[in-house]
C-alpha positions as CSV (number, residue, x, y, z in Angstrom):
1,X,8.4,4.0,3.5
2,X,6.6,1.0,1.9
3,X,5.3,-2.0,3.7
4,X,5.0,-4.9,1.1
5,X,3.2,-8.1,1.8
6,X,3.0,-10.8,-0.8
7,X,1.8,-14.3,-1.4
8,X,2.6,-16.3,-4.6
9,X,1.7,-19.9,-5.3
10,X,4.7,-20.3,-7.6
11,X,7.9,-20.9,-5.5
12,X,10.1,-19.6,-8.2
13,X,8.2,-16.3,-8.5
14,X,8.1,-16.0,-4.7
15,X,11.8,-16.5,-4.4
16,X,12.6,-14.0,-7.2
17,X,10.3,-11.4,-5.7
18,X,11.8,-11.8,-2.2
19,X,15.3,-11.4,-3.6
20,X,14.2,-8.3,-5.5
21,X,12.7,-6.7,-2.3
22,X,15.7,-7.7,-0.2
23,X,17.9,-5.3,-2.4
24,X,15.9,-2.4,-1.1
25,X,14.5,-3.2,2.3
26,X,14.5,-5.7,5.2
27,X,12.3,-8.6,5.8
28,X,10.2,-8.1,8.9
29,X,8.1,-11.3,8.5
30,X,8.4,-14.2,6.1
31,X,6.4,-12.5,3.3
32,X,6.6,-8.9,4.5
33,X,9.2,-6.4,3.7
34,X,9.8,-2.8,5.0
35,X,11.4,-0.6,2.4
36,X,12.8,2.8,3.4
37,X,14.4,4.6,0.6
38,X,14.2,7.8,-1.5
39,X,10.9,8.6,-3.2
40,X,12.6,7.9,-6.6
41,X,13.6,4.4,-5.5
42,X,10.2,3.7,-4.1
43,X,8.7,4.8,-7.4
44,X,11.1,2.5,-9.3
45,X,10.1,-0.5,-7.1
46,X,6.4,0.1,-7.8
47,X,7.1,0.4,-11.5
48,X,9.1,-2.9,-11.5
49,X,6.2,-4.7,-9.7
50,X,3.8,-3.3,-12.3
51,X,6.0,-4.1,-15.4
52,X,7.6,-7.4,-14.4
53,X,5.8,-9.2,-11.6
54,X,2.2,-8.3,-12.4
55,X,2.4,-10.4,-15.6
56,X,3.4,-13.5,-13.6
57,X,0.4,-13.4,-11.2
58,X,-2.1,-16.2,-11.0
59,X,-5.6,-15.7,-9.7
60,X,-4.5,-16.7,-6.2
61,X,-1.4,-14.5,-6.0
62,X,-1.4,-11.1,-4.2
63,X,0.8,-8.2,-3.3
64,X,-0.4,-5.6,-0.9
65,X,1.6,-2.3,-0.6
66,X,1.1,0.1,2.2
67,X,2.8,3.5,1.8
68,X,3.6,5.6,4.9
69,X,4.6,9.2,5.1
70,X,7.3,10.5,7.5
71,X,4.7,11.4,10.0
72,X,3.1,8.0,9.9
73,X,6.5,6.3,10.5
74,X,6.8,8.1,13.8
75,X,3.5,6.6,15.0
76,X,4.5,3.0,14.3
77,X,4.7,1.0,17.6
78,X,7.2,-1.9,17.7
79,X,7.7,-4.6,20.3
80,X,10.3,-7.3,20.9
81,X,13.0,-7.7,18.3
82,X,11.4,-5.1,16.0
83,X,11.8,-2.4,18.7
84,X,15.5,-2.9,18.8
85,X,15.8,-2.5,15.0
86,X,15.1,1.2,15.3
87,X,17.7,2.0,17.9
88,X,21.1,3.4,17.0
89,X,24.1,1.2,17.6
90,X,27.4,2.5,19.0
91,X,30.5,0.6,18.4
92,X,33.6,1.3,20.5
93,X,37.1,0.3,19.4
């Protein structure tokens, strides 16, 4: 799992980056995404950031990436709406 937080001064780059992340994860705050995927996909995301987005940074832009192992994910505490995101949903027809 990756937790990606970003801040870009350029609206175009910010929008492009958020659309990129939304393909792989879910937005948990305005500029924060949680990405749960296979290790290969997570590696590809990191490579894409390095090869594509890093070139577009200004001195005031930032991306912070937190990587969490399976054991760490179990220790995450969620409240409110975020707590419901982790529960299984049953649909009856």
